[in-house]
N, C-alpha and C positions, 0 to 999 in steps of 0.2 A: 303330801301337799296332790300330788297328781294322782295317787290313788283316791283321794278323796273325791276329784273331779270325776275320775271314771265311774263311781258309782254314786253320785248323786249329780244332777243338772244343777249348772250355774243360775245365780239371780241374774236378774235384769243389771243390777248395779255391778255385779261383777264380769257380766259378759260386756258390759259397754265398757268399763274398764281395761279388758283384755283387747278388746279390739282397738282402743284409743293407743294402747300399748304398742300393738301390731302396727298400726298404720303409721307410728311416730317413728316406728323402728325400721322399717321397710321403703317409707315414702318421703325419709327428711331429704332437705337439699343435699348436695354434698357441697361440703368447703373445699374450694380451690386450693391446691397446695401452691404457695409463694416461696418461691426459692428468693433468698436475699443475699446477693451477689454484691460483697464490697467492690467499690469502684473508687478510682484516684480523682475525682472531681466532686467537689463539695460546692454547691451554690448556696449562698446565704444571702443572697439578694430578697427582699422581701416581694412576695407576690402584690400583683395589682388587686384592687377590690373587686372589679369584673373584666372579661375578656380573659384572650391569651396572654401567657406569660412570654417577654420580650425575649429574642433569641441569645444565648448567651456563648460567648467563644469556647469550643473545647478543644484542647491540644490534640495533632493527629498523631495516634499510636501505632502506625500502620508495622506490621509484622514486615512485608517487603519494602525497601525502600524506593523511592520514586523512578530513580534511574533505571534499575533493576525492571520494574514494569514495564517501562518503555521500552527497553531492549527487549524484552520478551514479546510486547505487541508488535514491535518492529520485524522481529525475526518469524512471527507468523504470518505478517504480509510478505515479507519477502519469499517464505516459504510457498506461500498460496500463489503468489505471482510465476514464479519459477516451476509450481506444479501445471499452472496454465499453459507457460510457453513450452514445456515438456509435451503435454498432450497436445497441443496445435503441432509441434513439429512430428510427434508421433502418427497424427492423423495425415499428415502431408506426406510422410515418407511410406507410410501404409498405401496410401493412393499411388504414389509413384512406383512402388513395388509392383501395382498389379496392372500398369500400364504394358500394353504389349508394342514390338517394335513399330509396327503399322500404325498403332496411334500416335505414337511420340512422331513418326515422320507426319502425319497429316498436321499435326501441331505446330511442328517446326516449320513446314513449308512455306506457309506467310512471309514468316518470318526471314527465311532464305529468299524469298521472291523479292523482297523490299530492300535487303540487303544487296542484291544482284542489281535492283533498277539505280540504288545510289551508288553502287561502283560505276557503274556505265555512264551516269550522268557526271560524276566527278572527273573520269576520263576523259568526256568530251568537253567538258570544260576546261581540263589542262590542255588539251590540243589544239584548242580554239585560242587559248592565250598563246600558247606557244607561236603559233601560223600568225598572228596579228604583230607581234612584236618586231619591231626593226629599228635597229640602233643605225645611225649615219651618223658619223662622227667630223663636223665640219668646221674651220675656222682654224688658226694659229694655236699649236701648242707650246706653252711655256714649262719650264722645268726649273724649280727652284731650289737649291741645294743649301740653302741657309736656314740653320735650325737654331731657334732661341731657346735655351733649356732655364726655365727658372724651378726653384724647388723652395718650397716654405714647410718648416717644421717647428711644429708647437705642440709641446708635452708629446702626446700618446700619437697624435695623427701627423701625417705628412703628406704632402701634396705635391707631384711635380706635374709641370706645365710644358708642354713641347708646341712650339710654334713654329710653323714652317712659310719661309717667306721665299 
């Protein structure tokens, strides 16, 4: 039949049929591949006549238990926090490592001055207190040698009271 086409021209009806066949073969819409995956849930409730269907409870079938997921999230948070603290400490230590002796002395000089002034003020207050204090004992002195000793013991606790008269 192909040899016949080469030797003789096609009629209009044959050309129209061949064009229709080529168009249908090359430009037909593709049928999407639908994969049918069996599920463990089947909803037999009737659908409403219009609108969306109401939600239906479906059992939770996770691969990872909830407690394991919680521990994983917590460990990620702790790791991120420790990393942040470590980076901050590294920056502080890098800054301290690059400080010169003169820089350290200039930074600590005001603190040393404040400490020296506080020590001087404390010493002056202490000396002023000792100088003003004057103990004068006047009057009769009575010496009591009588001691009343009472002891109460109840359970685990005991109490002793000494009264001097």
